[in-house]
N, C-alpha and C positions, 0 to 999 in steps of 0.2 A: 449745691452742696453737692459734692463727692461720694463717692461711691469708698467704703471703708473697708476691706478685706478682713473677717474678724471672725472666729469659730463659733458662731452660735451668738457672739457679741460677747464672752465672758474671758477670763482672763487669770493667768493662774501664779501662787505664791511659792509652789513647792522647788527644793534644789534639784538638780537633776542628776537622775540615780546611775551614772556612771562615769568612771574618772577621765576617760577622752576626751567625756562634755566640760567638766571640770577645768581641767588643762584647758580647752577653748575658751571657758569664762576669764584667763585669766591674759587670754591673747586677743580678742575679741572684743573691740569696745563694745559690741552691741550687746555680747553676752553678759556683762558688768554695767551694774548700776552705775551711770554716771554722776560724777561728783559735781557736775555745773549744778547752778542754780537750779531750783523745781525737778532737777533729772533730768533736763534740755538736752537732747542728742547731742552727742560733741562731734558736729561733721568734720572737724578739722582732723579728727583720730578716726574715723570711719571710712574705710575703702571697699569700694564698689565690689572688691573681693569675699571682703567679710559677709555680705547680703546670705550669699544662699549656704553656709556651714551655721550661721545663725537662724535661718529659719531650720535647717536641719537637726541645729542641736534644741529647739524650741521647740518644735515637733514631736520631737523624741520626749522631750519634758511633759509636753501634754499629754500623751498617752500613754506616760508612766503613771501621773497622775490620776486621770481618767480609770485604770487599771485598780488603782488603789482604791478609788472610789467603790468600783464594780465590788472587790473582792475585801471589803470593810467588813469583820465577823459580827459586828453590833448592827442592828436595827435599824432603818433608817429614819436621819432624823435631822433638821433642818441643818444644824452644823452640818454634820457629816457627811453631809448629801448633798443638798442644794446651795449651802455656803464655801461648799469644796468645789463649786463646779463652778459658782461663780468665779473661783479664782483658781481656777483648774489653768486657764491661758494665760496667767498674766506676762511671762519673758514672751511668749506669741505675739500676744496682744502690743509689747513696746516694738518688737523687732517688724513688724505689719506696718505701724502707725509710720515709722522712718518710713521704710523703701514704698507705701504706695505716695505717702507724697512726694517720691521721685519720680513716680513713675505716670506721674499727669502731670507733673510741674517739670520737672529736669530729668527728661527720658530719653537718655544716652543711647546709643548701640546694645551698649555693656548694659544696661540696666534693663534693657527691651530683653535680651537674652536670658537674663536673670527669671525675670516675670514670668518666660515660657517655661521653666525649669520647676517654677514655686506653684505656678496656677495651679495643676493638677494635685500636688501634693499634698496641698492646701483644702482642694473641693474632696480629694480623697480622706483627711481629715474629718472634715465635715460630715462624709459621710460614714464615718467610722461611729462618730459620735451622735450622729443625729440616728441612728438605724443600731443603738447599740441597747438591746432589749432587757440587758440585765438592768443598763444603768436607769433606763426609762420605768422600768419596775420597780425599781427603789425612789423616783421623783415621786410617781402616781403613787404608793404609800403613804409618801410625804403628804401628796396633795389630800389623798383623800381624807386623812387622819386630822389633821393637823390646820386645812382651808381657814375654817372657821375660827380658828381660836388666835392666829396671827395674825397683826395689828400692822398697821401702817407700809412702812419700804419693805420692811419681813412678807408679807401677807401677799406685799405686788410683785417682789423678785419670784418668789413661789408662784402666784397665775402666770408670767411671763413665762418660768421656764415652762412649765407645764405646758402650756399650749403652742410654743416656740415647738419642742417633739412634737404633740399632734398634729400641727398645722405642716410640718418635715415628713410628715408619713407615719409616725411610731407606731398607729396604729394598722399599719396595713399589713396585708397577707404575707407572706414571703416573696410570692414572685409578683406580685406588685412593687414590693420594697425593693426587690432586683433592678428593675425595671426605674425607680426613680434613681435608683443610686448612679445608673446608667446617664440616667437626663443631665442628672445632673452635675458628672464629668463633662458631658458633652456640650452644655451651653456654655461651663466655664472656660473650655477650650473656645467655643464659637465667639464671646464675647472676647478671649483675648485676640483674637483675629483680627473681630471687630475695631477696638481702640489700635491696631498695628496700619490696618487698613485705611480707616477714616484720618488718621492724623499726616498719614504722607499721602492721600488725598487733597487735602487739604493744605501743606503745604504746596504740592506739585500745582494746586490750581489759581498759584500766583501769575497775574497778567502784567506782561512786562513790556515796557513800555522804551521807544528807542528816540522820541523827542517831547523835550520841555512843551513845546508849544501843544499838544496834546493835552497837557497837563491842566491846560488853558481852565482856568474857575478856582481853584486850589489855593490857597495860600502858601506863601513862601515857607512857610514854616511845614505846611502839610509836604510841598517839594520836597524840601530837605528830608523829610522822614523816610517818601519814597526812594530814593537816593541811597539812604541808608539802609533802606529795605532789599534794595538790589543788591547790596553789597555784603551785605548777610548770606545770602541767597545765590552766591554762586555772581553776581555781573554779568548775567546773558546781556542784561539790554542796560542803560544810565538810568531805569527806572522801575522803582516795580511797584505794582497793587498788589498787596496782602489781603487775601480771603479770610473773612471773621465767619464764623463758625453760624451763623444766622443765615435765614435765605438773602434777605434784602443785606444790602452792604450801604452803611451808611455813606461811605465816599462819595455815593451816586447823586447825593445833594447836592451837590458841587462840580463834578466832572462838566463842562461843554460842551466836550465833544461826545457828541450821541451815540457812536460806532464805538466810543471807548467803553461807554455806561452798558452799551447791548452787551458788548466781550465781557464786562469785569460781575453783568449778571448771571450772565449763559457759566461762566466759571463758576459760580455759586450753589447754581442749580442742578449743576452737570457733574461737580464734583465727583459723586462715587456712585452712576448711575449707568456705568459704563459705557456713556456716549467717547468717556476715554479711557484709558490702562485702568482705571478704578471702576471697581462693581461691590458695593456693598448688599444688592436685595438677596441675593441666596444665601450670605447670612441671616440678615434681618427674614427672612422665612421661614428661613429653621430653626430660630429660637421661635420665633410664633409659634410653631408649631409643638414643639418639646413644650413652649409652658403651657400650650392648649392640654397636650397631653399629660403631662404633671394635674392637670387642674381634675383632669377625669379621673387619673388614679384615687383624687383622694375625693371622687364624687360628686365635683360641680361640673356645670355646664360648661364653663366655658375660663378661662384662664380670670378676665374682669371680675366674676361673679366669686371666684376662690381670693384672690384678691383682696378686695374691697373690703371682706368681710369683717379686717381687723382693723378698718378706718373709720373714721367720723362719719362720714358718708353710708358704708355699710352695704349698700346695694348698687349695681347699675343702674335702676332705673332712677335712685334717689337722684344720681351723677346727672344722666339724661334730662329730667325733670327741671334741675338747678342750669344746665345749657341752653336745653330749649327757649327756657322763660330771656334768659339771655341774647340768644340770635334773636329771636323774634324782636326785641324794642333794639339791636344793633343792625340789622338788616335794613332799612331804611335810611338809617343814618349813613354806614357804608355808602349806599347806592348816590345818595344824594353828594358824598362827599369826592366820592370817583367823577361826578359829574361836573362838580363846580372846578374839581382840578383839571380835568379837558376842555370845557368853556375857557379858560381861562389862558390852556396852551394856547388854544385856538388864534389870540388875540393875535399873537404875537408868528404861530407857524401857518396858521391856514386853516377857513373854513374844513377843510376834509383831514386835518390832521386827526392819527388814531394814536392816543395816550397807549402807551406800554408798561409792562408794567417796571424799567428801565428806568421810566421818564420819570412816575409819581414823585420819587423824591426830589428829584431836581425841579417843576414848577412848583409841587407844595412848598419849596424852601423858597423860591421865587415868590410864591403867592402871600407868603407869613411874613417875607421882605416886605412884600409893597402895601399889604394890609395893618400889618401888626409895627412893620418897620426895626424887621429885628432879623439875626441870621446869627449861625454857629459862629461864623470867624466876627463877628463885635464881642459874642460873650466870651470865647473861649479864652483871652487873656487874662480875664477874669479867674479862669480854674482852673489850678495847676495841684499836681497829685496831691503832694506834698502838702499846700496849703486847706488844700479838701481835708485830706485826715488831720492833720492837729488842730486846723484851727475850725473845722466840720464836725468831722466824726467823732472823734477825741471830746473836743466842744461839748457838744450836745451832748454825750454819754455824762463826761462830768458834771453838768447842769441837772440834768433830772437823775442822775443814777450814783452820783455823788464821789466817782470813781477818778484816776488820773492816771496818768502816763509819766512813764520816765524811760526815754534812748536808751540800751543797754549794747553797747558796742563791742563788748566784752564775750556775749554768745554769738560762738560758731553760727553758720549757716550754710546752706546749701548752695547759694547761685548768688554773688556780689548782688544781686538790687535787690536782695532782702535786706529789710530792716524789722531789728526785736526792739518791743520795748516790754518792759515791767507796770503790770495793770496795781496800784495799788488801792486800796479799798477808804473809805471817809474815816475809817477810827487810823489810820496809815500803816494795818497791816497788808503784806503782798498776799494780794489774790490771786496772780493770775500771768502765765507773760502770753505777749500776743504778737506773732509774726505779720508782717507785712509784705507781700510779693505781688508787686503793680505788672511788671513790663511785660509784655509779650517777647516770644523771642521761638524760634525752629524745633526748639526742646518741648516746650509746652503745650499741651492739647488746649483747645477756643472755649472760650465760655468763662464763668468765673465761679469760683466758690469757696465754702467755708470747710475748715476739718483741722484733725488737731495731731500733737503730738502725743500726747494724754489729756485723759478726762479727770475731771471731778469727782473725786472720791472722798469722803471719810473713812470707810472700812481701809481703804488703804493708804492713808494720810497723802492721797492728790491732790497738789491743786491743779488749774486745767491749762495745760499747753495749747494754743489754738494761732490757726494761722488763717489769711484768706489769700485769694489765688486773683487774680482779673488778667487781662487784658490790653489794658491800652503801649500806647506807642510811646518808646520811650526816646524821646527831642537827643539828636545827635549834639556833642559834648559841647558844651557853652550855652544851648538853648533851651526853655524850659519844656519840660514836658506838659502841654497844656491838654484840656480833656474837652470834652461835650458834658451838657446837660444829663443827657442818657449814661454817662458812665461816671458823674457825677452823680447819680441817685442806684446805681450799681456799686459803688463802694460805703456808702452807707446801707444799702442792702446785705453785701455780705457784712457788713460791723455788724445788721442786727442776729443774724446765726451767729455771729461769734457772743455778743452777749449773752445768749440762752446760755454757748456753754460756760464764757469767765463765772458768769452771777449763778452757776447750778451752786447748790446743797443739800448732794444727797448722799447717801450710804454707800450706794452701791454703782457701780462702774456702769454695770451694765444699763442702769436706769436713770441715770444723770445727764444732763446736758441737752443735746439733741436727737435722744433717744426716743421719738416721741412718735404716731404714726404721720406720715407724708401731707395727709391733709390738715396737719395744725404745723408741720415744723417749720413752712414758707409764712406763716404770719410772723414772728418776731423780725425774721428779717422784712417783707413786707411793710409793714409797721414805721421799721424806723426810715424809712422812706418818708415818711414824712417830715422827719425834720431838718429834712434839706432843705425845704422853702419857710422852713419859721423864719419869721421876718431877721430875729436876733439873730438867730443862728447863720443864715443866710451873710448878713453883713460882717458874719464875723472870718470866713471864710473867703468868700468873694471879691480877691481885691487881684490888684493890677499885681504882673507879674516884677512890672519892674517897678513902678510908682510906689506900692503897697497901700493905694489909695482904693477904697471901700469903691464895688460899684456904684454908678451914680443911681441916684433914686429913682431918674424919671429912664433908665436904663430897665434898671430890677424890676418896675411896674411892667415895662413892657417885656422883658422877659416870664416874669412869674406870669405874665395873659398868655402867655404863647404856651405854656406846656401842654395843657389841652388843645392846642391845635390842629385839628383836625384827627382828631384821638380814636376814631373808628377802624383805623388801620391798623394800631398795636392792638385793638380790643380782638379784631376779626386773625391776625392772624395765629395771635393768639387759642383763639376759638376751635379753629382749623385746623390746629397741631394738635389741639384735646383729642377732638374728636376723629382724626387720624388714628390719637393713639389707641382711642377705645374698638375704632373699628380692625384695625388686627386681633385685638384681644379678647373681643367679643363672640368669634368663632369659634363652633365645635374643630378638633384637628384636623378630619377631615377635608375639612371646607379651605385651610390657611392656604393663599395660592401660593402658587406656585412663584421661585425668581424673575423670570421671561414676564408674569404675569401683573408682579405688584405695582408694577405704576399707571397699570390701567384700575388695579384695586383700589388705588388712591385718590382716582377722579375721580371714579363712583364713590367712595365712600365721601367726598365732601358733597355729589351733586348729590348724595339721598339724603343728606340733612344737612343741606341750602348752603354751601356754601363755597362752593363749586365756585371760583368768581380768578377771572384771569388775570386782576388789579392786586386782589389780598390774597397773598399765597399763604402757605401754612407757615409758621418761624420757623420750622424743621420737619422738609419733606423724610419719608421714609429713608430715602438713603444716608443721608446723616444727622438724622434721629437719635444722638448720643444719648438723652434722657433717657430713652425707651428702650434702646438695644445695647447700650454699652454699660447704663446706670442703673438705679434702683427706682426707677419711675413708670417701669408698665403699669398699665392700666391709671396710671397715676398724676397723669402731668395735668389734671384736670386741677390738683389740688395748685396749681397759682393763681387760677380763681377762684377758688373755695375760701383758700386762705386772705388772699386779698377781702373777701368780704369780711370777713374776722378782722382785718388791719385795719380797716376802715373803719369799721364800730369800733375799734378800742381806741385809733387816731381824736373819735369825734369826742370820748371820752376824756381826753387828754386835752379838747380843745374848750371842751366845758369848763373842768377842771381848772384848768390854766396848763399849758401843753412844758413848761418846763419847771412846772413846781415840783420839787424834791419829795412832797409828800405823796404827787401821782406816780412819780417815777418809784419809790417805794413799794404801793402796793402793788405797783409791777412787777417789780421785780419779786415782792414776799407770794404772790398768789398765782405768778404764770411763770417767770423765767427765771426763778432758784427751781423751781421744782421739778424738774425735768421730767418723767412719765413715770412718777410716783403717786398718780388721782385720775380720776377721770377727767379728760380734756377738754368735756365739752360746760364740765363743773366749773374747773378754771378761767374759763372762759363767764362764765356767770356771774362767777365771786366776782369778779375786775368790774365786768361792764353791768350787771343786774341783767341784763339781757339773757330773759328763759331759752330763747335760741337767736341764730344771726342773722340781721335787715341785711337781704341781697340789693333792695332797691339802693342802699349807698351808694356799691358801683359805681352803678352810670352815674351818679349825680359827681361821684368821684373823681370821673373821667369825663367830666364835661359833658355826656350823653343823655 
């Protein structure tokens, strides 16, 4: 998932207070209610020049609405304070959600320039609201007087707003409050710098290739993609290998040329560490130091302690206990896996051959081909983006939750690659709009995520408008866009997030959909991956792009058996990234390493936890760890493993009851997916599974370890 910039997660309903803004409303499509179905953004009418004045008007409205709450002559009540605050930035919410979709997925130079101007404005507004003592006094009056008498979502909304203000520093003395404001502004500026620098670094890390023979091992389709990527990036050479956001590069599994494999790998790991012209270490170190200071201002030892308090895990000790149990079971499996790959490589390369990290995927793929008689090139013709989406992702959702999808070509999009679908519930009523943007381009950041142009809210009479963004290669004209099994599961994963938004049925915007703790939000997405390999679903989408025939039974059997082949690697890279994230955020501010010490700090942190491994590197290294330094996962990357446990437990329940049974899907919808953040998250898990606590042992079993 991606970050969405909103002030306190609340929104606004009141009209702008002065005539200039009223005039702008008639001229700027962002300031008018969209006339499109569901209130979808009208990208045919929106110009880049509309965004800055829209933000200025929306921020002015938000300020006026907060002023009205504070100056209300009546005693503070739920309606005139809490509900008014919940609705106070409704316009800003709409403008922000439209704009920040572009900053992530189609960031032109114009959009980047606007973002530089907008971010300080939003952070300043957030500071004004968070540290408005008169506003907080009214919130506290309602909290102290009415919390016990309120019920359901009203009580939850009050609780979340009160705690949010407290956690942001509303109870701090004036001097500490002033410093917190300064830190917030600086972190906002640094994260803007980080995003720009990392996107530039990843784009510049492209590996240029002069001769087709150097691409030996790639399929003709992949070679054509390299040619297309070269053309789209200036044609400095006939072929280009584009770097994806993770440390290891999937293309290394196929490249025969060892020197080229080394170049690709080093381009990946050194993209932003100062070896070339990009260096993000200084940004990362300063962000970590400022976060630590934030925590200290709030009375915590470190940022991890501060951040984790509001999660399912609660404490860093609980997270480390969870991780250390996994590391203990993982370590011997990883060592055995590495030895097996090196031994296999030595059969052809000689007894003195030393396996390097850029060799691992290559020889592992050859080993898998020999032992299991399977390769990516053999199965990719059965995985096209369109079939996986419509005959897999949508089909599973229809079978389990009863929802159906109708493509809408009448709704504008921000890029021609994007497709729009109306989601229809089992009773025939419109439920949501879903947008899919699956192909990579230079203007899109790496990775995959879900977010929305509009959240579900009964209070606002809003149905959800959600989108998924991925980074698969778009085939040259006339050729199919074929994807790997990993990309198949990514599409199912991101649609699990989408379902969390689509099936939401909550009163309040700030509680709906995916507005849950980090170590719960990844559960629906990871659980949804399980449908990709259910035979009935698999057979429905895994069809040859030319013939339309389903994957032959014997090939399917070989492929599904291979899913967990040498799976220690994927667990290890995740564990290493998780521990690296925690290492940065477990330190007091005085101990945060300087930029020039960052690489060594990373090495020592991994050594101390037992994960320093030249073969299995962190999925993201510090210099390109966007989840942590550019997004909202600081001290929270562990949540992918934590929620995988929840997801596996839930998948086991589905398997026991029948994985495609509508009754099971309805229970999942009623007890978890529709409820957003309206109740206790562990209780939701228990209500569905019947388990008092998650069973972590099931994770290793599910991974074949």
